[in-house]
PyMOL CGO cylinders between C-alpha atoms (Angstrom):
from pymol import cmd
from pymol.cgo import CYLINDER

trace = [
    CYLINDER, 4.74, -19.46, 18.55, 1.51, -17.63, 17.40, 0.3, 1, 1, 1, 1, 1, 1,
    CYLINDER, 1.51, -17.63, 17.40, 1.80, -15.44, 20.30, 0.3, 1, 1, 1, 1, 1, 1,
    CYLINDER, 1.80, -15.44, 20.30, 5.21, -14.60, 19.58, 0.3, 1, 1, 1, 1, 1, 1,
    CYLINDER, 5.21, -14.60, 19.58, 4.84, -14.05, 15.94, 0.3, 1, 1, 1, 1, 1, 1,
    CYLINDER, 4.84, -14.05, 15.94, 2.05, -11.59, 16.86, 0.3, 1, 1, 1, 1, 1, 1,
    CYLINDER, 2.05, -11.59, 16.86, 4.18, -9.50, 19.04, 0.3, 1, 1, 1, 1, 1, 1,
    CYLINDER, 4.18, -9.50, 19.04, 7.00, -9.27, 16.46, 0.3, 1, 1, 1, 1, 1, 1,
    CYLINDER, 7.00, -9.27, 16.46, 4.63, -8.57, 13.84, 0.3, 1, 1, 1, 1, 1, 1,
    CYLINDER, 4.63, -8.57, 13.84, 2.89, -5.32, 16.02, 0.3, 1, 1, 1, 1, 1, 1,
    CYLINDER, 2.89, -5.32, 16.02, 6.18, -4.46, 16.98, 0.3, 1, 1, 1, 1, 1, 1,
    CYLINDER, 6.18, -4.46, 16.98, 7.45, -4.02, 13.79, 0.3, 1, 1, 1, 1, 1, 1,
    CYLINDER, 7.45, -4.02, 13.79, 4.26, -2.80, 12.28, 0.3, 1, 1, 1, 1, 1, 1,
    CYLINDER, 4.26, -2.80, 12.28, 4.31, 0.68, 13.44, 0.3, 1, 1, 1, 1, 1, 1,
    CYLINDER, 4.31, 0.68, 13.44, 7.94, 1.27, 11.99, 0.3, 1, 1, 1, 1, 1, 1,
    CYLINDER, 7.94, 1.27, 11.99, 7.36, -1.06, 8.79, 0.3, 1, 1, 1, 1, 1, 1,
    CYLINDER, 7.36, -1.06, 8.79, 4.24, 0.55, 7.90, 0.3, 1, 1, 1, 1, 1, 1,
    CYLINDER, 4.24, 0.55, 7.90, 5.38, 4.36, 7.87, 0.3, 1, 1, 1, 1, 1, 1,
    CYLINDER, 5.38, 4.36, 7.87, 6.99, 5.76, 4.46, 0.3, 1, 1, 1, 1, 1, 1,
    CYLINDER, 6.99, 5.76, 4.46, 10.56, 6.71, 4.48, 0.3, 1, 1, 1, 1, 1, 1,
    CYLINDER, 10.56, 6.71, 4.48, 9.20, 10.26, 4.29, 0.3, 1, 1, 1, 1, 1, 1,
    CYLINDER, 9.20, 10.26, 4.29, 7.03, 9.89, 7.34, 0.3, 1, 1, 1, 1, 1, 1,
    CYLINDER, 7.03, 9.89, 7.34, 9.83, 8.20, 9.08, 0.3, 1, 1, 1, 1, 1, 1,
    CYLINDER, 9.83, 8.20, 9.08, 12.32, 10.84, 8.20, 0.3, 1, 1, 1, 1, 1, 1,
    CYLINDER, 12.32, 10.84, 8.20, 10.11, 13.54, 9.50, 0.3, 1, 1, 1, 1, 1, 1,
    CYLINDER, 10.11, 13.54, 9.50, 9.21, 12.00, 12.55, 0.3, 1, 1, 1, 1, 1, 1,
    CYLINDER, 9.21, 12.00, 12.55, 13.10, 11.52, 13.10, 0.3, 1, 1, 1, 1, 1, 1,
    CYLINDER, 13.10, 11.52, 13.10, 13.93, 14.97, 12.29, 0.3, 1, 1, 1, 1, 1, 1,
    CYLINDER, 13.93, 14.97, 12.29, 11.14, 16.44, 14.66, 0.3, 1, 1, 1, 1, 1, 1,
    CYLINDER, 11.14, 16.44, 14.66, 12.60, 14.29, 17.26, 0.3, 1, 1, 1, 1, 1, 1,
    CYLINDER, 12.60, 14.29, 17.26, 16.15, 15.26, 16.58, 0.3, 1, 1, 1, 1, 1, 1,
    CYLINDER, 16.15, 15.26, 16.58, 15.35, 18.94, 16.85, 0.3, 1, 1, 1, 1, 1, 1,
    CYLINDER, 15.35, 18.94, 16.85, 13.22, 18.25, 20.11, 0.3, 1, 1, 1, 1, 1, 1,
    CYLINDER, 13.22, 18.25, 20.11, 16.24, 16.42, 21.60, 0.3, 1, 1, 1, 1, 1, 1,
    CYLINDER, 16.24, 16.42, 21.60, 18.12, 19.70, 20.51, 0.3, 1, 1, 1, 1, 1, 1,
    CYLINDER, 18.12, 19.70, 20.51, 20.84, 17.30, 18.73, 0.3, 1, 1, 1, 1, 1, 1,
    CYLINDER, 20.84, 17.30, 18.73, 23.73, 18.72, 16.66, 0.3, 1, 1, 1, 1, 1, 1,
    CYLINDER, 23.73, 18.72, 16.66, 22.93, 18.52, 13.04, 0.3, 1, 1, 1, 1, 1, 1,
    CYLINDER, 22.93, 18.52, 13.04, 25.49, 15.85, 12.41, 0.3, 1, 1, 1, 1, 1, 1,
    CYLINDER, 25.49, 15.85, 12.41, 24.15, 13.86, 15.51, 0.3, 1, 1, 1, 1, 1, 1,
    CYLINDER, 24.15, 13.86, 15.51, 20.72, 14.22, 14.15, 0.3, 1, 1, 1, 1, 1, 1,
    CYLINDER, 20.72, 14.22, 14.15, 21.55, 13.06, 10.37, 0.3, 1, 1, 1, 1, 1, 1,
    CYLINDER, 21.55, 13.06, 10.37, 23.10, 9.80, 12.29, 0.3, 1, 1, 1, 1, 1, 1,
    CYLINDER, 23.10, 9.80, 12.29, 19.85, 9.49, 14.26, 0.3, 1, 1, 1, 1, 1, 1,
    CYLINDER, 19.85, 9.49, 14.26, 17.99, 10.05, 11.16, 0.3, 1, 1, 1, 1, 1, 1,
    CYLINDER, 17.99, 10.05, 11.16, 19.84, 7.24, 8.96, 0.3, 1, 1, 1, 1, 1, 1,
    CYLINDER, 19.84, 7.24, 8.96, 19.97, 4.64, 12.06, 0.3, 1, 1, 1, 1, 1, 1,
    CYLINDER, 19.97, 4.64, 12.06, 16.09, 5.28, 12.60, 0.3, 1, 1, 1, 1, 1, 1,
    CYLINDER, 16.09, 5.28, 12.60, 15.65, 4.70, 8.64, 0.3, 1, 1, 1, 1, 1, 1,
    CYLINDER, 15.65, 4.70, 8.64, 18.06, 1.56, 8.60, 0.3, 1, 1, 1, 1, 1, 1,
    CYLINDER, 18.06, 1.56, 8.60, 15.97, 0.41, 11.44, 0.3, 1, 1, 1, 1, 1, 1,
    CYLINDER, 15.97, 0.41, 11.44, 12.57, 0.89, 9.76, 0.3, 1, 1, 1, 1, 1, 1,
    CYLINDER, 12.57, 0.89, 9.76, 14.10, -1.14, 6.56, 0.3, 1, 1, 1, 1, 1, 1,
    CYLINDER, 14.10, -1.14, 6.56, 14.95, -3.93, 8.51, 0.3, 1, 1, 1, 1, 1, 1,
    CYLINDER, 14.95, -3.93, 8.51, 11.69, -3.84, 10.30, 0.3, 1, 1, 1, 1, 1, 1,
    CYLINDER, 11.69, -3.84, 10.30, 9.96, -3.82, 7.17, 0.3, 1, 1, 1, 1, 1, 1,
    CYLINDER, 9.96, -3.82, 7.17, 11.86, -6.79, 5.83, 0.3, 1, 1, 1, 1, 1, 1,
    CYLINDER, 11.86, -6.79, 5.83, 11.52, -8.67, 9.19, 0.3, 1, 1, 1, 1, 1, 1,
    CYLINDER, 11.52, -8.67, 9.19, 7.69, -8.20, 8.90, 0.3, 1, 1, 1, 1, 1, 1,
    CYLINDER, 7.69, -8.20, 8.90, 7.38, -9.22, 5.27, 0.3, 1, 1, 1, 1, 1, 1,
    CYLINDER, 7.38, -9.22, 5.27, 9.69, -12.42, 6.04, 0.3, 1, 1, 1, 1, 1, 1,
    CYLINDER, 9.69, -12.42, 6.04, 7.42, -13.29, 9.20, 0.3, 1, 1, 1, 1, 1, 1,
    CYLINDER, 7.42, -13.29, 9.20, 4.31, -12.81, 7.23, 0.3, 1, 1, 1, 1, 1, 1,
    CYLINDER, 4.31, -12.81, 7.23, 5.58, -14.97, 4.23, 0.3, 1, 1, 1, 1, 1, 1,
    CYLINDER, 5.58, -14.97, 4.23, 6.73, -17.73, 6.61, 0.3, 1, 1, 1, 1, 1, 1,
    CYLINDER, 6.73, -17.73, 6.61, 3.46, -17.70, 8.58, 0.3, 1, 1, 1, 1, 1, 1,
    CYLINDER, 3.46, -17.70, 8.58, 1.50, -17.71, 5.32, 0.3, 1, 1, 1, 1, 1, 1,
    CYLINDER, 1.50, -17.71, 5.32, 3.33, -20.49, 3.75, 0.3, 1, 1, 1, 1, 1, 1,
    CYLINDER, 3.33, -20.49, 3.75, 3.05, -22.65, 7.04, 0.3, 1, 1, 1, 1, 1, 1,
    CYLINDER, 3.05, -22.65, 7.04, -0.57, -21.99, 7.21, 0.3, 1, 1, 1, 1, 1, 1,
    CYLINDER, -0.57, -21.99, 7.21, -1.63, -22.85, 3.88, 0.3, 1, 1, 1, 1, 1, 1,
    CYLINDER, -1.63, -22.85, 3.88, 0.68, -26.24, 4.07, 0.3, 1, 1, 1, 1, 1, 1,
    CYLINDER, 0.68, -26.24, 4.07, -1.07, -27.16, 7.28, 0.3, 1, 1, 1, 1, 1, 1,
    CYLINDER, -1.07, -27.16, 7.28, -4.51, -26.59, 5.47, 0.3, 1, 1, 1, 1, 1, 1,
    CYLINDER, -4.51, -26.59, 5.47, -3.25, -28.75, 2.77, 0.3, 1, 1, 1, 1, 1, 1,
    CYLINDER, -3.25, -28.75, 2.77, -3.12, -26.25, -0.37, 0.3, 1, 1, 1, 1, 1, 1,
    CYLINDER, -3.12, -26.25, -0.37, -0.63, -27.20, -2.74, 0.3, 1, 1, 1, 1, 1, 1,
    CYLINDER, -0.63, -27.20, -2.74, 2.40, -24.57, -3.73, 0.3, 1, 1, 1, 1, 1, 1,
    CYLINDER, 2.40, -24.57, -3.73, 2.54, -23.04, -6.95, 0.3, 1, 1, 1, 1, 1, 1,
    CYLINDER, 2.54, -23.04, -6.95, 5.60, -25.31, -7.95, 0.3, 1, 1, 1, 1, 1, 1,
    CYLINDER, 5.60, -25.31, -7.95, 3.48, -28.31, -7.04, 0.3, 1, 1, 1, 1, 1, 1,
    CYLINDER, 3.48, -28.31, -7.04, 0.60, -27.13, -9.03, 0.3, 1, 1, 1, 1, 1, 1,
    CYLINDER, 0.60, -27.13, -9.03, 2.81, -26.74, -12.08, 0.3, 1, 1, 1, 1, 1, 1,
    CYLINDER, 2.81, -26.74, -12.08, 4.56, -29.98, -11.66, 0.3, 1, 1, 1, 1, 1, 1,
    CYLINDER, 4.56, -29.98, -11.66, 1.11, -31.75, -11.47, 0.3, 1, 1, 1, 1, 1, 1,
    CYLINDER, 1.11, -31.75, -11.47, -0.46, -29.86, -14.69, 0.3, 1, 1, 1, 1, 1, 1,
    CYLINDER, -0.46, -29.86, -14.69, 2.79, -30.95, -16.67, 0.3, 1, 1, 1, 1, 1, 1,
    CYLINDER, 2.79, -30.95, -16.67, 2.16, -34.57, -15.54, 0.3, 1, 1, 1, 1, 1, 1,
    CYLINDER, 2.16, -34.57, -15.54, -1.29, -33.98, -16.62, 0.3, 1, 1, 1, 1, 1, 1,
    CYLINDER, -1.29, -33.98, -16.62, -0.59, -32.66, -20.17, 0.3, 1, 1, 1, 1, 1, 1,
    CYLINDER, -0.59, -32.66, -20.17, 1.94, -35.57, -20.52, 0.3, 1, 1, 1, 1, 1, 1,
    CYLINDER, 1.94, -35.57, -20.52, -0.44, -38.43, -19.67, 0.3, 1, 1, 1, 1, 1, 1,
    CYLINDER, -0.44, -38.43, -19.67, -2.89, -36.56, -22.09, 0.3, 1, 1, 1, 1, 1, 1,
    CYLINDER, -2.89, -36.56, -22.09, -0.43, -36.55, -24.61, 0.3, 1, 1, 1, 1, 1, 1,
    CYLINDER, -0.43, -36.55, -24.61, 0.29, -40.12, -24.30, 0.3, 1, 1, 1, 1, 1, 1,
    CYLINDER, 0.29, -40.12, -24.30, -3.24, -41.34, -24.30, 0.3, 1, 1, 1, 1, 1, 1,
    CYLINDER, -3.24, -41.34, -24.30, -3.86, -39.46, -27.65, 0.3, 1, 1, 1, 1, 1, 1,
    CYLINDER, -3.86, -39.46, -27.65, -0.77, -41.21, -29.17, 0.3, 1, 1, 1, 1, 1, 1,
    CYLINDER, -0.77, -41.21, -29.17, -2.02, -44.73, -27.75, 0.3, 1, 1, 1, 1, 1, 1,
    CYLINDER, -2.02, -44.73, -27.75, -5.60, -43.95, -29.58, 0.3, 1, 1, 1, 1, 1, 1,
    CYLINDER, -5.60, -43.95, -29.58, -3.94, -42.78, -32.79, 0.3, 1, 1, 1, 1, 1, 1,
    CYLINDER, -3.94, -42.78, -32.79, -5.40, -39.35, -32.27, 0.3, 1, 1, 1, 1, 1, 1,
]
cmd.load_cgo(trace, "trace")
């Protein structure tokens, strides 16, 4: 699993790490060098940008999933678990103060 995550991450990082402007610039240059017609070049650029956005979302999703799983395996609590425990402690403190007449 770890190896496939690494491969997917590295495959998407090149495209995902580039800014929209850089991707568009690269695609324009490629289209010009390939001597594509203007409309064909525009379609190519749009397709590259679409795939770049998909790659960014995919990498982000994989990083989030990997991080959550890793933290869970290490025994870290989530923010929601922490907040729930905090509420319970505050409620118990309030009950103890009431019981002691404070």
